[in-house]
N, C-alpha and C positions, 0 to 999 in steps of 0.2 A: 547390390546383390539381388534386390527385387527385380531390377531391370534384366539382370542376367537370367533369372528364372523364367521371365516371360519370353526371353529369346529362345530358350531351349524347350519349353513345355507350354503348349497352348492350355488355356483354362480347362477345356473339356477333356484334356488328356492327363492332367496332373494326378487325379485320383487313380486312374488305371495304371499310370507309371509307378505310383507308390505301391500298388498291389504287385505289379510285376517285380519290382525291386525286392519287396518283402519275400516273394516266392523264391527269387534267386538266392537271397540270404539264407532262407530255410534249406534250399538244396545244398548250398555250400556247407552248412552245419551238418547235414546228413552225410555228405560225402566225407567230410573230415572225420565224423564218427565212424563211418565205414572203414576208413583207412586205419584209424586207431584200433578198432576192433580186429581188423584183419592182421595187422602187424604186432599188436600188443604194445602197451604203453612202455613196458620195461625195455623192450627191444628198441623202441624209438629213442628212448633216453640214452641207452647204451651206445647206439650208433652215433647219435649227435655229439657225444662226449669226445669223439675222435676226429671231429671236423678240423681240417687245416684252414685257419682263418686267413692265411696269406693267399691261398688259392681263391677263397671266397671273395676277398678284396679285389683280386685280379679280375674275377668275373664281373664285379660291380664296375670296375673301370672300363671293361670292354662294353658293358651295357650302356654306360653314360656316353661313351664316344660314339657308339652306334646311334643313339638318339640325336646327338648333335649333328652328325652327318645326315641322318634321316630328315632333320629339319631343314638342312641346306638343300637336300634333294627336293623336298616339297616346295621350298621357296623358288627353286629354279622352274619347277613345273607351273607354279602360279604365274610366274613372269612370262611364260611361253605365250599366254594370251593377254599380256599387258595388264594383269591385275597387280598393281604396284604397291603391294605390302612391303613394309620395311622388313629386313631380316629379323629384327628384334620381335616384331609382331608375329611373324610366321613361326619364329622359334617358340614363343610363348604358347601359340595355339597348338603347335605340334606337341609340345610337352604335355599340355592339358589332355590332348587326345590320347597320347601314349599312356598316361596315368589311368584313364578310364578304360582303355583297352586291356591294360594289365590286371586291373582289379575285376573286370568282367561284369560290372553292374550296368553300364551304359555304353552304347556304341561310341567310342571316342572319335571315329571318323565322322559320324553324324554330327557331333558337337562342333568339329572344325568347320564343316560345311555350313552348319546353322549360323555360326559366328560370321563367316564370310558373307553369307546371304543377307543377314540383317545389317551388318555394319558397312558393306560395300555394294549391296545390291547385285552381286554377281554369283549367285548360288550355283548356277550351271558350271561356271569356270572353277569354282571351289570343288564341286563334285568331280569334274574331269581331272583336276590335278590330284585329288585324293585317290580316285580310282586308279590313275596311272602310277601313283606312288605305290599303292598296294599291289598292283599287278606286277610292277617291276620287281618288287621284293619276293613275290611268290615265284616269278619266273627264275630269279636268281637262285632261290632255294631249290627249285626243281633241277636246275643245272647241277648244283652240288649233289642232289640225290641221284641224278643220273651218273655222275662221276663215282659215287659210292657203289652204285650197282655194278659199274664196270670193274671196280676193284674186287667186288665179290665174285664176279665172273672169273677174274684172273685167279682168285684164290680157290675156285672150284666149290663154292658153297651152295650151288644150286640143287644139290641133292635134298636140301631141306625144303619141304612143301610150303612152309610159312614164308621162308625167304623168297621162294619162287613167286608166291602170290604178291608179296610186297614189291618185287621187281616189276612184275606185270602192271601193277597199279601205278608205279612211278613212271613206266614207259607211257602208259595212257595219259598221265598228267603232262608229260613233256609234249606229247602230240597235241593235246588240248591247248596248252599255252602257246605252242608254235602256230596253231590255227588262229588263236586270238591275236597274236602279234602280227600275223599277216593281215588280219582284218583292220587292225588299228593303223597300219602303215601303208596300206594299199587303197588309194582312192577308188579304184575300179570296183573293188569288193564292197566298199561302202555305198557307192552309187547303186549297185545291185540291191543292197539292203534297203535303201531309200525307195527304190522302185517297188520292192516287194511290200514294204509297209504301206505305201500309198495305194497299191493295188488291193490289198486286203482291207483297206479302210479301217485300220485299227483305231481304237479310241485314243485320243491325245497323240495322234501320229505326228503332228507338228512338233510337239514337245519332245517326243522320242527322237525324231530326226535332228532337232537342234542339239540334243544332248550328245548323240553320236557324233555329229559334226564337230562340236567343240572339243570332243575327246580325241578325235582322230589326229594322226600325225601324217606328215608328208616329207618329201625329199628336202624341203627347206629346214626341217628339224633334224637332219641327220647328225649334225654335231651334238645336238642336245640328246638324241637317242644313245649315242655312244657314251656321252658323259654320264647319263643316268644309268646305263648298263654297267659301267665300271663302278660307279658309286654303289649301286645295289649289291654287286658282288662283295664289295668291301663291307658294307653294312651288314649283310646277312652272314658273312663269315665271322664278324664280331658277335652276332647274336648266337651263332652256333658255338663260338668260343665261350660264351657265358655258360652254356650247358657243359662244355668240356671242363671248364674250371670248377663247376659244381661237382662233377664226377671226381675230379682230382681231389677236391676238398674232402670227399668221403673215402678216398683211396681206392676207387673202383675203376679208374680209367686204365685200360690196358691196350696193348697193340691189337688184340683180338677184337675188342668191342669199339675201338676208335672209329672205324668206318661206319658203324651203325648210327652214329650221331648225325652224319651227313644225310642219312636216309630218313631217320625217324623224326628229326626236328622239323623238316618240311611238312611231314604228315600231321604233326601236332599243330603246326602253324596254320594249316587249313582250317582247323577248328576256331582260330582266332577271327575268322571272317564273321562268325556269329558271336554276339556278346554273351557267351555262356557264363554261368555262375563260376566263381573261383573254385577250383578243385576238380572240375570235370576234365579239363585238359591235362592237368597234372596226373590224374588217375589213369587216363588213357595212356599218357607217356610212360608212366610207371609200368603198366602192363606190357607195353612194347619192349622196354629195355630189360624187363625180367625175362623175356624170351631169349636174350643173348647170354644168359647165365649169370647175370648180376643178381645178387640176393634180393628178395622182394623188398625188405625194409629199406635197403640202400637205394634201390631203383626208384621207389616212390618218393623217399625223402630227397633224393637228388633233384627230382622234378619240382617238388615244392620249394626247394632252395632256389632253383633257377627262377621260378616265378616270384619269390620273395625279393630276389635280387633285382628283378625287373621293376617290381613295385617301388623298392627303395630308390632305384636309379631314376624313376620318373616321379618321385614324391614331390619334387619342386613344382610340377604341374598341378598336382592336387592342392598344394599350398596356394598357388596363384589363383586357382579357381575358387577356393573357399574364403580366403582372407582378403584378397585385393584383386578386383577386376583388372586384367592387364591393360596397361595404358594404351596400347595400340588398338584395342577393340572397343573403346568407349564410343558411344553414339555420337556420330558427327552432328554438329549443330547446323 
């Protein structure tokens, strides 16, 4: 465990890391206090008494399956550059990363890259695989959000200014991700980027160019791109399903608000890029779903339940981190 601590936190940063985590825990406590004050403890208890545990269990099953498939996707991306981790090692590292992403105290993606860098000396490849994994997930979610907006258009819901703003933001996201996908898959665009970086003489330009080069894809990776695209759609549909089952557990899932899950979940997922304290994403999500007519207490509690399901589903990763350093990432002799 001491060796693991050294792998993740340099000596001169442990104190500042402790302070940051303490601040995040304080923010989490304040957010939970705010939610309890806003909703009222008696309303929270009354709402929770009617939870359908079968739907909650289905949400947990969807969450676990999505993590397993996500680990397989990350494993494929690592092997794209000949980083030959075994699937069991990639699975353990991915699970550990998911646990920390879900509790929001440490950047779980950073932990995975740190492990790969220390144990295999291939930090850039670890970063590239992790970046592509996250990008594929956000792109898939944006596709779902775009589909949800098309459904709203068909339903004639654009008279609502809030809905119109969300649709415009979703369209901007799709354009942004399409541009990023073009950059990642077109060598000509990357060569132009390299020329610009060299011309501007940016600091650490060689490092930047190497990182972009190892992240980029080309025609030889077409089958991999198709596989990752299909996997990401399945994985993200399961993560949306976790929220749908949470709503069903509270009895608030209807034909009217069903489509909003495909739009709001991607927006909330964007917040997961930053390791925010637990409670921030849930509060933002609660406010969004309350706009659809869902009662405040149910909207907020539904989001907290989905997050708790995520923590429960990835708890094995936290156990592996705390109790037993995974066999596949021990220091090589």
